[in-house]
C-alpha positions, -999 to +999 in steps of 0.1 A: +531-687+735+500-699+717+474-676+731+490-643+719+490-657+684+454-667+684+445-641+657+472-654+634+464-690+642+427-686+633+436-668+601+460-696+589+437-724+600+409-708+580+432-705+549+446-741+551+412-756+559+399-743+526+427-756+504+428-789+486+462-805+493+480-810+460+511-830+451+542-810+445+560-821+413+582-793+401+617-788+416+613-751+418+590-724+431+588-705+399+607-676+413+644-676+403+657-657+433+640-680+458+650-711+438+686-701+441+682-701+479+665-734+479+693-749+458+719-735+482+702-748+513+698-783+498+733-786+484+751-812+506+722-813+530+708-846+544+683-833+570+665-800+571+641-784+596+614-759+584+600-739+613+568-722+603+563-748+575+526-742+569+514-768+544+550-779+537+557-765+503+593-753+511+602-786+527+588-806+497+609-785+474+639-794+495+631-831+492+628-828+454+662-811+455+678-839+473+673-837+511+665-870+527+650-864+562+627-834+564+610-820+595+583-793+596+569-775+626+539-751+625+515-737+650+485-742+626+470-777+630+452-773+596+486-764+580+501-796+595+472-817+584+476-805+548+514-811+550+508-846+562+484-854+534+507-839+508+537-858+522+520-891+514+519-881+477+557-874+476+579-900+459+611-886+473+621-879+509+611-889+545+589-864+563+579-857+599+555-829+608+548-815+642+520-791+653+536-767+678+554-735+687+590-727+695+586-750+725+586-779+701+622-771+692+632-779+728+626-816+721+653-816+694+689-825+704+718-801+700+735-801+666+709-823+650+703-806+616+723-797+586+700-768+577+670-748+589+644-728+569+627-697+583+603-686+556+582-655+565+581-666+602+607-649+623+593-614+615+558-626+622+567-631+659+569-608+689+605-597+696+611-620+725+599-650+705+621-640+675+651-639+700+641-673+714+637-688+679+671-677+666+687-691+697+670-725+693+679-725+656+716-719+664+714-747+690+698-774+668+722-767+639+754-785+634+786-765+631+786-747+597+750-755+593+729-734+570+699-712+575+677-698+547+657-668+560+629-651+541+614-619+554+584-598+545+589-564+530+599-535+551+570-511+556+580-474+556+566-448+580+547-433+551+531-466+542+521-472+579+502-440+579+488-445+544+476-480+550+464-472+586+485-499+602+484-502+639+518-497+657+518-519+687+552-507+700+584-495+683+589-517+652+561-541+661+530-537+639+496-552+636+491-554+599+464-581+602+489-604+617+520-597+638+549-580+619+583-573+634+590-545+610+628-542+612+649-526+585+672-548+565+702-534+584+685-542+617+679-578+606+715-580+594+728-570+628+704-594+645+716-624+624+753-615+627+753-622+664+755-659+658+758-664+621+779-654+591+758-638+563+768-655+530+745-637+507+715-613+507+689-614+479+657-596+472+628-617+459+603-598+437+568-613+434+552-596+403+519-611+411+518-592+444+540-563+434+560-571+465+596-577+474+607-602+501+641-602+516+663-633+519+694-641+539+717-670+535+733-677+569+760-701+581+764-711+618+798-702+632+819-730+645+841-722+675 
């Protein structure tokens, strides 16, 4: 998997290698819509997995909001290095960070986690990897386990032309990284195969004039 994400990996390694790891103190992100999602995913949750954790911010927010055992996985070794440094500055929560891809999930037992976070990651994968990821998430979650999914904005056909974005195939774009540019309804259908959608929210970031999409999911119990 790693080789086809080399461009993405190099970009994130470059970003994380330049940052100074800082202690996370506040219990919220500063965005009310996102904070509602974080509060929901943490409520009644003991252990949480953040796949695509980057430098760990989302999982540190979870720990501040009451989760005890927190696991982060990311392909970027520089992101993981930053997360590990930051974790030593945290006064709440136990942390374990792993540098790796979807394959790292295969080392996790079935029904191990109360909750999973997928923040701007599943739509930055090739379609086959997005399918593999959601299957692994369903497997490692306990019955009625929760998933918080945050997605990048949908890019319209007009924007693709205006911004001169490369179309790799169908909904798969090269916008500098990899973007699986599904509509909100397409993502809804994708998630509903294995999960119940509890809530859908849009997260507006005024500093970027950009709107992310957020799904609250519950694993079905059979």
